[in-house]
PDBQT receptor file of N, H, CA, C and O in Angstrom, charges set to zero:
ATOM      1  N   MET A   1       0.840  -1.185   0.000  1.00  0.00    +0.000 N 
ATOM      2  CA  MET A   1       0.000   0.000   0.000  1.00  0.00    +0.000 C 
ATOM      3  C   MET A   1       0.882   1.244   0.000  1.00  0.00    +0.000 C 
ATOM      4  O   MET A   1       1.782   1.371   0.830  1.00  0.00    +0.000 OA
ATOM      5  N   ASP A   2       0.629   2.140  -0.909  1.00  0.00    +0.000 N 
ATOM      6  H   ASP A   2      -0.102   2.037  -1.583  1.00  0.00    +0.000 HD
ATOM      7  CA  ASP A   2       1.364   3.395  -0.990  1.00  0.00    +0.000 C 
ATOM      8  C   ASP A   2       0.488   4.500  -0.411  1.00  0.00    +0.000 C 
ATOM      9  O   ASP A   2      -0.428   4.991  -1.072  1.00  0.00    +0.000 OA
ATOM     10  N   ILE A   3       0.777   4.884   0.822  1.00  0.00    +0.000 N 
ATOM     11  H   ILE A   3       1.520   4.485   1.359  1.00  0.00    +0.000 HD
ATOM     12  CA  ILE A   3      -0.086   5.851   1.510  1.00  0.00    +0.000 C 
ATOM     13  C   ILE A   3      -0.156   7.178   0.775  1.00  0.00    +0.000 C 
ATOM     14  O   ILE A   3      -1.218   7.800   0.735  1.00  0.00    +0.000 OA
ATOM     15  N   TRP A   4       0.953   7.628   0.190  1.00  0.00    +0.000 N 
ATOM     16  H   TRP A   4       1.815   7.123   0.223  1.00  0.00    +0.000 HD
ATOM     17  CA  TRP A   4       0.944   8.932  -0.488  1.00  0.00    +0.000 C 
ATOM     18  C   TRP A   4       0.074   8.890  -1.738  1.00  0.00    +0.000 C 
ATOM     19  O   TRP A   4      -0.551   9.894  -2.080  1.00  0.00    +0.000 OA
ATOM     20  N   ARG A   5       0.021   7.772  -2.416  1.00  0.00    +0.000 N 
ATOM     21  H   ARG A   5       0.529   6.957  -2.138  1.00  0.00    +0.000 HD
ATOM     22  CA  ARG A   5      -0.814   7.655  -3.610  1.00  0.00    +0.000 C 
ATOM     23  C   ARG A   5      -2.291   7.700  -3.232  1.00  0.00    +0.000 C 
ATOM     24  O   ARG A   5      -3.116   8.204  -3.994  1.00  0.00    +0.000 OA
ATOM     25  N   ASP A   6      -2.620   7.176  -2.062  1.00  0.00    +0.000 N 
ATOM     26  H   ASP A   6      -1.950   6.766  -1.443  1.00  0.00    +0.000 HD
ATOM     27  CA  ASP A   6      -4.009   7.084  -1.639  1.00  0.00    +0.000 C 
ATOM     28  C   ASP A   6      -4.556   8.381  -1.037  1.00  0.00    +0.000 C 
ATOM     29  O   ASP A   6      -5.771   8.534  -0.914  1.00  0.00    +0.000 OA
ATOM     30  N   ILE A   7      -3.682   9.312  -0.662  1.00  0.00    +0.000 N 
ATOM     31  H   ILE A   7      -2.695   9.188  -0.762  1.00  0.00    +0.000 HD
ATOM     32  CA  ILE A   7      -4.131  10.567  -0.046  1.00  0.00    +0.000 C 
ATOM     33  C   ILE A   7      -4.564  11.543  -1.130  1.00  0.00    +0.000 C 
ATOM     34  O   ILE A   7      -3.866  11.754  -2.122  1.00  0.00    +0.000 OA
ATOM     35  N   GLN A   8      -5.727  12.128  -0.914  1.00  0.00    +0.000 N 
ATOM     36  H   GLN A   8      -6.294  11.956  -0.108  1.00  0.00    +0.000 HD
ATOM     37  CA  GLN A   8      -6.236  13.129  -1.851  1.00  0.00    +0.000 C 
ATOM     38  C   GLN A   8      -6.778  14.302  -1.063  1.00  0.00    +0.000 C 
ATOM     39  O   GLN A   8      -7.058  14.174   0.129  1.00  0.00    +0.000 OA
ATOM     40  N   GLY A   9      -6.929  15.452  -1.720  1.00  0.00    +0.000 N 
ATOM     41  H   GLY A   9      -6.701  15.556  -2.688  1.00  0.00    +0.000 HD
ATOM     42  CA  GLY A   9      -7.546  16.610  -1.091  1.00  0.00    +0.000 C 
ATOM     43  C   GLY A   9      -6.543  17.640  -0.630  1.00  0.00    +0.000 C 
ATOM     44  O   GLY A   9      -5.340  17.522  -0.864  1.00  0.00    +0.000 OA
ATOM     45  N   VAL A  10      -7.072  18.657   0.032  1.00  0.00    +0.000 N 
ATOM     46  H   VAL A  10      -8.049  18.752   0.221  1.00  0.00    +0.000 HD
ATOM     47  CA  VAL A  10      -6.254  19.802   0.423  1.00  0.00    +0.000 C 
ATOM     48  C   VAL A  10      -5.247  19.480   1.515  1.00  0.00    +0.000 C 
ATOM     49  O   VAL A  10      -4.286  20.228   1.692  1.00  0.00    +0.000 OA
ATOM     50  N   ASN A  11      -5.433  18.400   2.246  1.00  0.00    +0.000 N 
ATOM     51  H   ASN A  11      -6.214  17.792   2.102  1.00  0.00    +0.000 HD
ATOM     52  CA  ASN A  11      -4.519  18.058   3.328  1.00  0.00    +0.000 C 
ATOM     53  C   ASN A  11      -3.255  17.356   2.858  1.00  0.00    +0.000 C 
ATOM     54  O   ASN A  11      -2.328  17.179   3.648  1.00  0.00    +0.000 OA
ATOM     55  N   ALA A  12      -3.191  16.958   1.610  1.00  0.00    +0.000 N 
ATOM     56  H   ALA A  12      -3.944  17.102   0.968  1.00  0.00    +0.000 HD
ATOM     57  CA  ALA A  12      -2.034  16.214   1.111  1.00  0.00    +0.000 C 
ATOM     58  C   ALA A  12      -0.750  17.020   1.272  1.00  0.00    +0.000 C 
ATOM     59  O   ALA A  12       0.265  16.476   1.709  1.00  0.00    +0.000 OA
ATOM     60  N   GLY A  13      -0.776  18.293   0.932  1.00  0.00    +0.000 N 
ATOM     61  H   GLY A  13      -1.600  18.734   0.578  1.00  0.00    +0.000 HD
ATOM     62  CA  GLY A  13       0.415  19.135   1.071  1.00  0.00    +0.000 C 
ATOM     63  C   GLY A  13       0.853  19.262   2.515  1.00  0.00    +0.000 C 
ATOM     64  O   GLY A  13       2.044  19.210   2.821  1.00  0.00    +0.000 OA
ATOM     65  N   TYR A  14      -0.117  19.428   3.400  1.00  0.00    +0.000 N 
ATOM     66  H   TYR A  14      -1.084  19.470   3.151  1.00  0.00    +0.000 HD
ATOM     67  CA  TYR A  14       0.184  19.526   4.830  1.00  0.00    +0.000 C 
ATOM     68  C   TYR A  14       0.826  18.239   5.327  1.00  0.00    +0.000 C 
ATOM     69  O   TYR A  14       1.815  18.279   6.060  1.00  0.00    +0.000 OA
ATOM     70  N   LEU A  15       0.272  17.106   4.934  1.00  0.00    +0.000 N 
ATOM     71  H   LEU A  15      -0.531  17.074   4.338  1.00  0.00    +0.000 HD
ATOM     72  CA  LEU A  15       0.806  15.822   5.385  1.00  0.00    +0.000 C 
ATOM     73  C   LEU A  15       2.205  15.575   4.845  1.00  0.00    +0.000 C 
ATOM     74  O   LEU A  15       3.056  15.035   5.552  1.00  0.00    +0.000 OA
ATOM     75  N   GLU A  16       2.448  15.960   3.614  1.00  0.00    +0.000 N 
ATOM     76  H   GLU A  16       1.757  16.399   3.040  1.00  0.00    +0.000 HD
ATOM     77  CA  GLU A  16       3.792  15.807   3.049  1.00  0.00    +0.000 C 
ATOM     78  C   GLU A  16       4.794  16.659   3.809  1.00  0.00    +0.000 C 
ATOM     79  O   GLU A  16       5.905  16.212   4.095  1.00  0.00    +0.000 OA
ATOM     80  N   GLU A  17       4.406  17.881   4.135  1.00  0.00    +0.000 N 
ATOM     81  H   GLU A  17       3.503  18.245   3.903  1.00  0.00    +0.000 HD
ATOM     82  CA  GLU A  17       5.287  18.775   4.893  1.00  0.00    +0.000 C 
ATOM     83  C   GLU A  17       5.555  18.219   6.287  1.00  0.00    +0.000 C 
ATOM     84  O   GLU A  17       6.688  18.244   6.767  1.00  0.00    +0.000 OA
ATOM     85  N   LEU A  18       4.510  17.722   6.928  1.00  0.00    +0.000 N 
ATOM     86  H   LEU A  18       3.590  17.702   6.538  1.00  0.00    +0.000 HD
ATOM     87  CA  LEU A  18       4.646  17.142   8.259  1.00  0.00    +0.000 C 
ATOM     88  C   LEU A  18       5.568  15.926   8.231  1.00  0.00    +0.000 C 
ATOM     89  O   LEU A  18       6.416  15.766   9.109  1.00  0.00    +0.000 OA
ATOM     90  N   TYR A  19       5.405  15.086   7.242  1.00  0.00    +0.000 N 
ATOM     91  H   TYR A  19       4.716  15.215   6.529  1.00  0.00    +0.000 HD
ATOM     92  CA  TYR A  19       6.246  13.895   7.121  1.00  0.00    +0.000 C 
ATOM     93  C   TYR A  19       7.704  14.277   6.890  1.00  0.00    +0.000 C 
ATOM     94  O   TYR A  19       8.605  13.673   7.471  1.00  0.00    +0.000 OA
ATOM     95  N   GLU A  20       7.937  15.276   6.045  1.00  0.00    +0.000 N 
ATOM     96  H   GLU A  20       7.205  15.767   5.573  1.00  0.00    +0.000 HD
ATOM     97  CA  GLU A  20       9.300  15.721   5.756  1.00  0.00    +0.000 C 
ATOM     98  C   GLU A  20       9.941  16.278   7.023  1.00  0.00    +0.000 C 
ATOM     99  O   GLU A  20      11.116  16.026   7.289  1.00  0.00    +0.000 OA
ATOM    100  N   ARG A  21       9.177  17.031   7.799  1.00  0.00    +0.000 N 
ATOM    101  H   ARG A  21       8.223  17.236   7.582  1.00  0.00    +0.000 HD
ATOM    102  CA  ARG A  21       9.690  17.569   9.060  1.00  0.00    +0.000 C 
ATOM    103  C   ARG A  21      10.009  16.426  10.020  1.00  0.00    +0.000 C 
ATOM    104  O   ARG A  21      11.034  16.452  10.700  1.00  0.00    +0.000 OA
ATOM    105  N   TYR A  22       9.130  15.421  10.077  1.00  0.00    +0.000 N 
ATOM    106  H   TYR A  22       8.296  15.400   9.524  1.00  0.00    +0.000 HD
ATOM    107  CA  TYR A  22       9.354  14.256  10.934  1.00  0.00    +0.000 C 
ATOM    108  C   TYR A  22      10.623  13.509  10.528  1.00  0.00    +0.000 C 
ATOM    109  O   TYR A  22      11.404  13.095  11.385  1.00  0.00    +0.000 OA
ATOM    110  N   ARG A  23      10.827  13.338   9.225  1.00  0.00    +0.000 N 
ATOM    111  H   ARG A  23      10.193  13.674   8.529  1.00  0.00    +0.000 HD
ATOM    112  CA  ARG A  23      12.023  12.633   8.749  1.00  0.00    +0.000 C 
ATOM    113  C   ARG A  23      13.296  13.357   9.161  1.00  0.00    +0.000 C 
ATOM    114  O   ARG A  23      14.276  12.720   9.545  1.00  0.00    +0.000 OA
ATOM    115  N   ARG A  24      13.287  14.675   9.085  1.00  0.00    +0.000 N 
ATOM    116  H   ARG A  24      12.490  15.192   8.774  1.00  0.00    +0.000 HD
ATOM    117  CA  ARG A  24      14.487  15.445   9.416  1.00  0.00    +0.000 C 
ATOM    118  C   ARG A  24      14.668  15.628  10.917  1.00  0.00    +0.000 C 
ATOM    119  O   ARG A  24      15.773  15.489  11.442  1.00  0.00    +0.000 OA
ATOM    120  N   TYR A  25      13.573  15.939  11.598  1.00  0.00    +0.000 N 
ATOM    121  H   TYR A  25      12.676  16.051  11.171  1.00  0.00    +0.000 HD
ATOM    122  CA  TYR A  25      13.616  16.240  13.027  1.00  0.00    +0.000 C 
ATOM    123  C   TYR A  25      12.439  15.555  13.723  1.00  0.00    +0.000 C 
ATOM    124  O   TYR A  25      11.427  16.202  13.990  1.00  0.00    +0.000 OA
ATOM    125  N   PRO A  26      12.551  14.275  14.019  1.00  0.00    +0.000 N 
ATOM    126  CA  PRO A  26      11.430  13.513  14.579  1.00  0.00    +0.000 C 
ATOM    127  C   PRO A  26      10.794  14.147  15.820  1.00  0.00    +0.000 C 
ATOM    128  O   PRO A  26       9.581  14.049  16.005  1.00  0.00    +0.000 OA
ATOM    129  N   ASN A  27      11.583  14.783  16.654  1.00  0.00    +0.000 N 
ATOM    130  H   ASN A  27      12.568  14.862  16.503  1.00  0.00    +0.000 HD
ATOM    131  CA  ASN A  27      11.036  15.366  17.879  1.00  0.00    +0.000 C 
ATOM    132  C   ASN A  27      10.328  16.692  17.649  1.00  0.00    +0.000 C 
ATOM    133  O   ASN A  27       9.767  17.257  18.587  1.00  0.00    +0.000 OA
ATOM    134  N   SER A  28      10.342  17.199  16.423  1.00  0.00    +0.000 N 
ATOM    135  H   SER A  28      10.798  16.740  15.661  1.00  0.00    +0.000 HD
ATOM    136  CA  SER A  28       9.696  18.479  16.140  1.00  0.00    +0.000 C 
ATOM    137  C   SER A  28       8.199  18.331  15.902  1.00  0.00    +0.000 C 
ATOM    138  O   SER A  28       7.480  19.328  15.845  1.00  0.00    +0.000 OA
ATOM    139  N   VAL A  29       7.728  17.109  15.764  1.00  0.00    +0.000 N 
ATOM    140  H   VAL A  29       8.313  16.299  15.810  1.00  0.00    +0.000 HD
ATOM    141  CA  VAL A  29       6.293  16.902  15.568  1.00  0.00    +0.000 C 
ATOM    142  C   VAL A  29       5.681  16.369  16.859  1.00  0.00    +0.000 C 
ATOM    143  O   VAL A  29       6.373  15.789  17.695  1.00  0.00    +0.000 OA
ATOM    144  N   ASP A  30       4.399  16.569  17.006  1.00  0.00    +0.000 N 
ATOM    145  H   ASP A  30       3.836  17.041  16.327  1.00  0.00    +0.000 HD
ATOM    146  CA  ASP A  30       3.661  16.150  18.188  1.00  0.00    +0.000 C 
ATOM    147  C   ASP A  30       3.842  14.652  18.444  1.00  0.00    +0.000 C 
ATOM    148  O   ASP A  30       3.903  13.859  17.504  1.00  0.00    +0.000 OA
ATOM    149  N   ALA A  31       3.927  14.276  19.707  1.00  0.00    +0.000 N 
ATOM    150  H   ALA A  31       3.878  14.920  20.470  1.00  0.00    +0.000 HD
ATOM    151  CA  ALA A  31       4.123  12.869  20.069  1.00  0.00    +0.000 C 
ATOM    152  C   ALA A  31       3.023  11.979  19.506  1.00  0.00    +0.000 C 
ATOM    153  O   ALA A  31       3.295  10.848  19.103  1.00  0.00    +0.000 OA
ATOM    154  N   GLY A  32       1.799  12.464  19.473  1.00  0.00    +0.000 N 
ATOM    155  H   GLY A  32       1.579  13.382  19.801  1.00  0.00    +0.000 HD
ATOM    156  CA  GLY A  32       0.694  11.692  18.912  1.00  0.00    +0.000 C 
ATOM    157  C   GLY A  32       0.866  11.435  17.432  1.00  0.00    +0.000 C 
ATOM    158  O   GLY A  32       0.425  10.407  16.917  1.00  0.00    +0.000 OA
ATOM    159  N   THR A  33       1.501  12.357  16.753  1.00  0.00    +0.000 N 
ATOM    160  H   THR A  33       1.860  13.191  17.172  1.00  0.00    +0.000 HD
ATOM    161  CA  THR A  33       1.759  12.201  15.323  1.00  0.00    +0.000 C 
ATOM    162  C   THR A  33       2.839  11.153  15.084  1.00  0.00    +0.000 C 
ATOM    163  O   THR A  33       2.784  10.405  14.108  1.00  0.00    +0.000 OA
ATOM    164  N   ARG A  34       3.816  11.102  15.977  1.00  0.00    +0.000 N 
ATOM    165  H   ARG A  34       3.861  11.709  16.770  1.00  0.00    +0.000 HD
ATOM    166  CA  ARG A  34       4.912  10.137  15.820  1.00  0.00    +0.000 C 
ATOM    167  C   ARG A  34       4.463   8.717  16.102  1.00  0.00    +0.000 C 
ATOM    168  O   ARG A  34       5.069   7.770  15.601  1.00  0.00    +0.000 OA
ATOM    169  N   ALA A  35       3.419   8.549  16.888  1.00  0.00    +0.000 N 
ATOM    170  H   ALA A  35       2.927   9.318  17.295  1.00  0.00    +0.000 HD
ATOM    171  CA  ALA A  35       2.969   7.213  17.302  1.00  0.00    +0.000 C 
ATOM    172  C   ALA A  35       2.437   6.392  16.156  1.00  0.00    +0.000 C 
ATOM    173  O   ALA A  35       2.024   5.250  16.354  1.00  0.00    +0.000 OA
TER     174      ALA A  35
């Protein structure tokens, strides 16, 4: 399953940005998001 292929809508950009931030700085995102 490719999660990025399955995401649609206005939140896709936000989720991509959040994921990129998590990849670079895991502690910069909310603990609930990391779980």
